N, C-alpha and C positions, 0 to 999 in steps of 0.2 A: 626509570621514567616516573615522574610524580603523578599524583592522582588527578591533577588538572590537565596533564599533557594532551591526551586525545580529545578532551572536551573543549579546549581553548578556542577552537574554530567553530564551535556550534552556533553561536550568535551570527557570525559571518555567513556560515552555511545557510542558516535560516533566511538571512537577508537576501542572499543570492537566489534562493528558492522563491522567495516572495517576488523578486523582480521578474523571475521567469514566469511565475503565475500571472503577474500583472500584464506582462507582454502578451501572453496567450489570451488573456481576457480581452485586452484591447483589440487584438487581431480578430478574435471571434465575434465581438460585437459589430465591428465594421463589416466583416464578411457575412454575418447572418443577415444584416439589413440588405446588403447587395444581392445575396442569393434569393431572399424573399421577394424583392422587387423583380429580379430577373425571372424567377419562377412564375410569378403571376403574369408578367408580360408575355412570356413564352408559352405559358400553359404547360410547363415541364414538370412531371412528377419527380424525376430524378433531381432536378434543381431544388424543388420544394423539400424533398427529403434531406438534401444537404443543408438547406436553411434550418430545418428542425434539428439536425445534427449540431450545427453551430450554436443554436440557441441553448441546447442542452449542455454543450461544452462551456458556454458563458456562465450558466447557472452553476455548473460544477466548479468553475474557477472561484466563484464567490464562496462556495463551501470550503475550498482548499485554503483560501485566505483566512477564513474563520478558524480552520484547524491550526494553521501556523500561529495564530495569535493566542488561542485558548489553551493549546497543549503545553505552553511554557509557563503556565501559572504555577506558583509555588504550592507545595502540599499544605493542607489545612486540616482542621479537626475532622471534617466530613470525608476528606479524601487524603488520608495520611500517606498514600503512595504516589501522590501527585496526579496530574492530569494528562500524562503522556498518551493515554489511550484515546484522547480526543481526536488525535490524528486519524486513527483507524475508524472512529465513528463517522467523521465527516467524509472520509474516503468511501465508506459504505453508502452514505447518502448520495455521493457523486455517482457511484455505480448504479444506484436506483434511478437517478436522473438520466443517465445514458440509456438505460433500458427502456424507461417509459417515454421520455420526450424524444429520444433519438430513434431507438430500435423499433418500438411499436408504431410510431408515426410513419417511419419509412416503409415498413411492411404494409401499413394501411394504404399509403400512396401507391405502392406497387400493385396491390390488389385492385384498388379503384381504377387504375389506368388499364389493367387487363380487362376489367369488366365493362368500362364505359368508353375506353379509348381516350385520346387526347387530340386537341386541335393543334396541328402543326403550323407555326408561323415562322417563316424563314428568318425574317429580320429579328424577331424576338429570340430565336435560337442562337443567332450569331452573337447577340448581346449577352445571352446566357453563357455561351462558351467563353466570351471575354471575361465575364465575372468569374467563371471557374478557373480560368488561367491565372487571374490575379490572386484568387484564393489559394491556388496551388503554391504560388510563390510565397505568400504570407504564411501559410501553414508549414511549408518546408523550412522557412527561416525560424519559426517558433520551435519546430522539432529539432533543428540543428542546435539551437541554444540549449534546449533541455538535455539533449544527448551530450553536448560538450560539458555541461555542468556535472552530469552523472559520471562522466569519465574523470573529471578533475577531483572529485571528492571520494573519500574512503568509503562513506556509507552508500554512495551510488544510488541504485534504485531501491534500496531498503526504505527510503523516505517515501511514504505513501503519496504525499503531495506531488513530489517529482515524478514518481512512477505513474501517477494518474495523468499528469501533463504529457508525458512521453506516450502513454497509451492513446490518449485523446488525439494528439497531433499526428501520431503514426496512422491511426485509424482515419483521421481526416484526410491525410494525403492519399491514402488508398481509396477512400470514398470519393474524393474529387476525381481521381483517375477513372473509377467506375462510372461516375456520372458523365464524364466527358465521352467515354466510349459509348455509353448508352445513347446519349444525345446525337452523336455523330452517326451512329448506325440508324437511328430513327430518321434523321434527315436524309440519309442516303437511300434507305429502303422504303421509307414511308410506313414502316411497321412499328407500332407503339410497343410491341412486345419486347423490343430491345431495351427501351428506356424503362419499361415496367420491371424487367428483369434486373436492370441495374439498381433500381430503387429497392427491390426485394433483397438483392445481394448486400446493399448498404445496411439495410435493416438487420439482416442476419449477422453481419459482421459486428454491428453495434451490440446486439444481444450477446454475442459470444464474449466480446471485450468486457461488457458489463458483468457477465457471470464470473469471469476470471478475477476482475478487480474486487467484486463483492465477496467471492470465496476467500481471497487473501485477507480482506478486512475482517471477515467473520472469524477466521482462525485467530487473528490477533485479539479480537474482542473476547473470544471465549477464554483465551489464555494459552498462548503457544509457548513452548519451551524455547530456550536459546538454541542456536545452531549447535549441532553435535561437536564441532571442532572446539567451540568455546567451552562447552560443558566438559569435554575431555581434558582440556588444559586446566580447568578449575579443579577437577578431580585429581589430576596429577600433582598439582601444587599442594592440595590438602594431604594426599598420601605421602608426600615428601616431608611433611612437617615431622620433626623428631618426636613430638609428644603424641602424635596420632598413630595408633596401632593399625587402624583400618577405617576405611570410609564405607559405612554400611549402606548409605543411600544418599543420592544427590538429586535435588529437584531444582529446576530453574523455570522462570516465567518472565517473558518480556513485559515490562510495565509501560514502555514507551519506545520511542525511536532509539534512544541511547541509554536506557536504564533497564537493568535486569535484576529480578529478585533471585537470590540464591539461598536455598535451605538445604542443610546437610545434616545427616545423622552420623556421628563419628564415635569411634571407640578409642579412648585414650589409653596410653601405656599405664601399667599398674604403678602404684606408689605415689601418685599425686594427691596432695590434700586439697581441701576446698579452696584455699587461697591460691594455690598454684593453678588450679583448674581455671579460676576466674582470670588470672593474669594471662594464662596460655590462650584462652578464648579471645581475649581482647587483642593480643598480639597477632593471632591468626587472622582475625577479621581485618585488622589494619593492613596486614600483608596482602590479603586478597584485594582490598580496596586499592592498594597501591599498584598492584600488578594488573588488575582488571577494573579500570575506572567505571566501566559500564555496570559493575555490580553495585548498584545504588543501595540495595538492601540485602544484608547478609545475616542469616540466622543459623546458629549451630546448636544442635541438640546432642548432648553427650549421653551415650549409652554404655552399659557395662555388659559386654558380650559374654564374658565368662560367667557372670551371674545369671544371664538369660539362658545360656546353654545348660547350666546346672539346674535351672528351674524347669527346663524342658526335657531333661534327661529321663530315661525310663525308670531309674530308681526313684527319682523325685515324684514321678507320676504315679508309681506304685504306692508310695507312702501316702500320697493324697487320696488315692483310691481306697487304701486300707483304712484310713481315718474315716 
């Protein structure tokens, strides 16, 4: 497989992800407006919480569109490893948006409803339930598209933009179900505690989802290693090279969605002169790039293990001490 094989579909994958995000954005904008109007008319804290949830999701989709555009910029003098981590930065902002605009507002609505109660208006609640039913269909369709795309592509939910859309839509579907249950129980029993509890549950759900998405983005921004399976395969290929006596250390770090930095400390077999070493290193780097196209940056550091062991031997240590 040539070095461009697994990467050939990346632009198409990004276009499909962009369409998925735009579909989710359009759905959330319409749904947010409908939920807000229905929530005000019905005086429903659960419906207002869902409106805040949809507003947060809409803002987050804007962040994700920015991530898709900016992360594909070419490396430059200030960013020689490229802009791949932009995806993780905007995913982190999306997680903050879910936490603040969705989770905190929903918890606030639930607490306010428990403290002050809510005015039940049957006609308004019926309209609110209709809005939630339409929202459930729209959110479900958006979730289905995102999951279908994740199953079709090799990278699946490793893409933070696609992963965020799936998390948002999945949470939205569950949140709408909670809001419907809360509103129906409020209408049947006349007790606002049911709807307030639904609002609190939606808020806590959003806080949890925001934490998980934020933790994943944080790990990538700090500098997370490649998955152990990939690292193991790279180490095996290096160890199989005839000129490499041993692989002393291997370090990897994900630079973006499809790019990984590889740095290895290797001990070469004895008898290679300086020109041979240079040719060997060039060939090994090329072989790694061909086998692992995601290894966008490869650095090999040659060590002399025998000289190092001699340097650290007790006899050498004693001689240095006697001197």
